[in-house]
Structures are given as C-alpha cells and as structure tokens.
C-alpha positions as CSV (number, residue, x, y, z in Angstrom):
1,X,14.1,187.7,-3.4
2,X,13.5,184.9,-6.0
3,X,9.7,184.6,-5.2
4,X,9.1,188.2,-5.9
5,X,11.1,188.1,-9.1
6,X,9.3,185.0,-10.3
7,X,6.0,186.7,-9.5
8,X,7.0,189.7,-11.6
9,X,8.0,187.5,-14.5
10,X,4.7,185.6,-14.4
11,X,2.9,189.0,-14.2
12,X,4.9,190.1,-17.3
13,X,3.7,187.0,-19.2
14,X,0.1,187.6,-18.2
15,X,0.3,191.2,-19.2
16,X,1.5,190.0,-22.6
17,X,-1.5,187.7,-22.9
18,X,-3.7,190.7,-21.7
19,X,-2.3,192.8,-24.6
20,X,-2.9,190.2,-27.2
21,X,-6.5,189.6,-25.9
22,X,-7.1,193.3,-25.9
23,X,-6.0,193.6,-29.5
24,X,-8.2,190.6,-30.4
25,X,-11.2,192.1,-28.7
26,X,-10.7,195.4,-30.5
27,X,-10.3,193.7,-33.9
28,X,-13.4,191.5,-33.3
29,X,-15.4,194.5,-32.3
30,X,-14.4,196.5,-35.4
31,X,-15.0,193.6,-37.8
32,X,-18.4,193.0,-36.2
33,X,-19.3,196.6,-36.6
34,X,-18.3,196.6,-40.3
35,X,-20.1,193.4,-41.1
36,X,-23.2,194.5,-39.3
37,X,-23.2,197.8,-41.1
38,X,-23.2,196.2,-44.6
39,X,-25.2,193.1,-43.8
40,X,-28.7,194.7,-43.7
41,X,-29.7,191.7,-41.6
42,X,-33.2,193.0,-40.9
43,X,-34.0,193.3,-44.6
44,X,-32.6,189.9,-45.4
45,X,-34.7,188.3,-42.7
46,X,-37.8,190.2,-43.7
47,X,-37.5,189.1,-47.3
48,X,-36.8,185.5,-46.4
49,X,-33.3,185.5,-47.8
50,X,-32.1,183.8,-44.6
51,X,-33.8,181.9,-41.8
52,X,-36.9,179.7,-41.7
53,X,-39.2,182.6,-42.5
54,X,-42.3,183.7,-40.6
55,X,-42.5,186.2,-37.8
56,X,-39.4,187.3,-36.1
57,X,-38.1,190.0,-33.8
58,X,-34.9,192.1,-34.0
59,X,-32.4,192.2,-31.2
60,X,-29.6,194.7,-31.4
61,X,-26.4,194.8,-29.4
62,X,-23.4,197.1,-29.3
63,X,-21.1,194.8,-27.3
64,X,-20.2,193.5,-29.9
65,X,-22.2,195.3,-32.5
66,X,-24.6,192.9,-34.2
67,X,-28.2,192.5,-35.2
68,X,-30.0,189.2,-34.6
69,X,-33.3,187.9,-36.1
70,X,-35.0,185.7,-33.5
71,X,-37.8,183.6,-35.0
72,X,-40.8,182.0,-33.2
73,X,-39.2,178.5,-33.3
74,X,-36.1,179.8,-31.5
75,X,-33.9,180.1,-34.5
76,X,-31.5,183.0,-34.1
77,X,-29.4,184.5,-36.9
78,X,-26.8,187.1,-36.0
79,X,-25.2,189.5,-38.5
80,X,-21.8,188.9,-36.9
81,X,-22.1,185.1,-36.7
82,X,-19.1,183.4,-35.1
83,X,-17.5,186.8,-34.4
84,X,-19.7,187.1,-31.4
85,X,-18.2,184.0,-29.9
86,X,-14.7,185.1,-30.8
87,X,-15.3,188.4,-29.2
88,X,-16.6,187.0,-25.9
89,X,-13.8,184.4,-25.8
90,X,-11.3,187.3,-26.1
91,X,-13.1,189.2,-23.4
92,X,-12.9,186.2,-21.0
93,X,-9.2,185.8,-21.7
94,X,-8.7,189.6,-21.3
95,X,-10.5,189.6,-17.9
96,X,-8.8,186.5,-16.5
97,X,-5.3,187.6,-17.6
98,X,-5.8,191.1,-16.4
99,X,-7.0,190.0,-13.0
100,X,-4.2,187.4,-12.7
101,X,-1.5,189.9,-13.6
102,X,-2.8,192.5,-11.2
103,X,-3.0,189.9,-8.4
104,X,0.6,188.9,-9.0
105,X,1.7,192.6,-9.1
106,X,0.0,193.1,-5.7
107,X,1.5,189.8,-4.3
108,X,5.0,191.2,-5.1
109,X,4.5,194.6,-3.4
110,X,8.0,195.0,-2.1
111,X,10.5,197.8,-2.6
112,X,11.0,200.7,-5.1
113,X,10.7,198.5,-8.2
114,X,7.2,197.3,-7.3
115,X,6.3,200.9,-6.5
116,X,7.5,202.0,-10.0
117,X,5.6,199.1,-11.7
118,X,2.3,199.8,-9.9
119,X,2.7,203.6,-10.4
120,X,2.9,203.0,-14.2
121,X,-0.2,200.7,-14.0
122,X,-2.1,203.4,-12.1
123,X,-1.1,206.0,-14.7
124,X,-2.1,203.7,-17.5
125,X,-5.5,203.0,-15.9
126,X,-6.1,206.7,-15.3
127,X,-5.3,207.5,-18.9
128,X,-7.6,204.8,-20.2
129,X,-10.4,206.0,-17.9
130,X,-9.9,209.6,-19.2
131,X,-10.1,208.3,-22.8
132,X,-13.3,206.3,-22.2
133,X,-14.8,209.2,-20.3
134,X,-14.0,211.7,-23.1
135,X,-15.3,209.3,-25.7
136,X,-18.6,209.1,-23.9
137,X,-19.0,212.8,-24.0
138,X,-17.9,213.1,-27.6
139,X,-20.5,210.5,-28.5
140,X,-23.4,212.5,-27.0
141,X,-22.3,216.0,-28.0
142,X,-22.3,219.2,-26.1
143,X,-24.6,219.7,-23.1
144,X,-25.8,222.9,-24.8
145,X,-27.0,221.1,-27.9
146,X,-30.7,221.1,-28.8
147,X,-32.5,217.9,-27.8
148,X,-33.5,217.4,-31.4
149,X,-29.8,217.4,-32.4
150,X,-28.6,215.3,-29.4
151,X,-31.4,212.7,-29.6
152,X,-31.6,212.3,-33.4
153,X,-33.9,209.7,-34.8
154,X,-30.9,208.3,-36.7
155,X,-29.3,207.4,-33.4
156,X,-32.3,206.5,-31.2
157,X,-34.7,205.1,-33.7
158,X,-37.5,207.2,-32.0
159,X,-39.1,209.5,-34.6
160,X,-40.3,212.3,-32.3
161,X,-38.7,215.2,-30.5
162,X,-37.2,214.5,-27.1
163,X,-38.8,216.5,-24.3
164,X,-35.5,216.8,-22.4
165,X,-32.0,215.4,-22.1
166,X,-30.7,214.1,-18.7
167,X,-27.0,213.8,-18.1
168,X,-25.2,212.0,-15.3
169,X,-21.5,212.9,-14.5
170,X,-20.2,209.4,-13.6
171,X,-20.4,207.0,-15.2
172,X,-21.0,209.4,-18.1
173,X,-24.5,208.9,-19.5
174,X,-26.9,211.0,-21.6
175,X,-30.6,209.9,-21.6
176,X,-33.2,211.2,-24.0
177,X,-36.6,211.6,-22.3
178,X,-39.8,211.7,-24.5
179,X,-43.2,213.1,-23.7
180,X,-44.8,209.6,-23.3
181,X,-42.1,208.6,-20.7
182,X,-39.9,206.7,-23.2
183,X,-36.2,207.0,-22.5
184,X,-33.1,206.1,-24.5
185,X,-29.5,205.9,-23.2
186,X,-27.1,207.3,-25.8
187,X,-24.0,205.8,-24.0
188,X,-23.9,201.9,-24.1
189,X,-24.2,200.4,-20.7
190,X,-20.9,198.5,-21.1
191,X,-19.0,201.8,-21.2
192,X,-20.3,202.6,-17.7
193,X,-19.1,199.2,-16.5
194,X,-15.7,199.9,-18.1
195,X,-15.4,203.3,-16.4
196,X,-16.1,201.8,-12.9
197,X,-13.6,198.9,-13.7
198,X,-10.8,201.4,-14.7
199,X,-11.5,203.6,-11.7
200,X,-11.2,200.6,-9.4
201,X,-8.0,199.3,-11.1
202,X,-6.5,202.8,-10.9
203,X,-7.3,203.1,-7.2
204,X,-5.9,199.6,-6.4
205,X,-2.7,200.2,-8.3
206,X,-2.2,203.6,-6.7
207,X,-2.7,202.1,-3.2
208,X,-0.3,199.3,-4.0
209,X,2.3,201.8,-5.2
210,X,2.0,203.8,-2.0
211,X,2.3,200.7,0.1
212,X,5.3,199.5,-1.9
213,X,7.0,202.9,-1.5
214,X,6.5,203.0,2.2
215,X,7.8,199.4,2.5
216,X,10.9,200.5,0.6
217,X,11.4,203.5,2.9
218,X,11.2,201.4,6.1
219,X,13.3,198.4,4.9
220,X,16.8,198.7,6.3
221,X,19.5,198.9,3.6
222,X,22.1,196.2,3.7
223,X,25.6,197.7,3.4
224,X,27.9,195.4,1.5
225,X,31.4,194.9,3.0
226,X,34.3,196.7,1.4
227,X,36.3,194.1,-0.4
228,X,38.9,196.5,-1.9
229,X,41.2,195.8,1.1
C-alpha cells in the first residue's frame, strides 16, 4: 500500500519537525525565564534607564516568562525582547507540525503497524499528561499545607494571609482566595490548556489504535503461493 507508506513517511518527517520545534520552545522559555530573572525590568523602567520615561504599567506573563513596561504613549519594553517572538514562532510550528503529523497517522489507519504507531503515541501523550499534571501539583504544594505557606506573598505578590485555598482536580488548579474577594491562580492558565490538549490527543490516538487493530483482525490474509515446487 504505497499511499499508506508515503503517509507514514510524511508523518515521520513532521514528527521530526515537531521534535525540533518542541526543543526550540523549551530553550526559548528557559532563556526568557533566565533573562527576566536577572533583568530587573521594573526597576530599570522606574529609574528611566530604558524607555521614554513617565508613567507606565507592568505586565507579567509566564508563557513565555517576561515582564513588560507599557508607557502611556504605547511604547512597550519586554525583558525578553525578541525571545517572545521566537517562542511564539516555535509554538506555531510545534502546533501545525503536531496536528499535521497526527492527521497523517489517522489517515493511514490500516493494519497492525498503524495500531502499533498509534499505541505508542497514545502512551506518549498519557505520559506527558501525567508529567504536566504532577508538575501542577508539585508547584502548588500539598493540599494539607497552611494557606499562608501555599499562598506566599513571594509567589502571589499579595501581602496578606489567604482566607482559603480552592483546588480543582482537572485541569489541576489551586486558587488563593482572600478576605476582600481577591483571587490568585497558582497554576498558569496555559498548563490547563496543555492538559486538555494532551488528554484529547491521547484519546484520539487510543481510538485510532483500536480501530487499526480491528481493521487488521478483519482484513483477510493473503496466502502467498508455494514456489518451492
């Protein structure tokens, strides 16, 4: 079946692009985090070391990590600079290559080989989901922790004791709730989106593997003629 084999070869190429884009995304995120940690962007803007001067507001992001000073005239200075664009370019390539590779895998759902490939993808997706889920819980600490410890001012930037801590099982989220009604989510929103994406990918790959396995079981086997005589 040349069409199926060509589809699998194209899928392999896209998975290669996906791997490179994933590595680039991780590197850009780490470098952005390091640069932001040592830049002290808020102090530099406040002291007029960068920017046009005057009033500004701070905008923080964790995807990728960076701090931006936004001035009244619209000037925006990011601690990560061009790394933000590099990160998002890598994310776009990562998304398109991943979706394209998965579509080609599903387009070639035929026989035991396809079932094996999709099973491996399903296991990989489940493992990644478990890792992200565990990371979310490790980031927010034990459910038995005191609200003062869980919702520390160093993490939230709110210098008062949290009244309560609310946790949601999926996507994993821990929310600090204060007496005046202020809330702070300890887990970045993009991690919840990633959890749902990995869950959907795992489900799709598992369903594809089951379908490919059933197709292989129902496909009549061709017996090659005995040419020894």
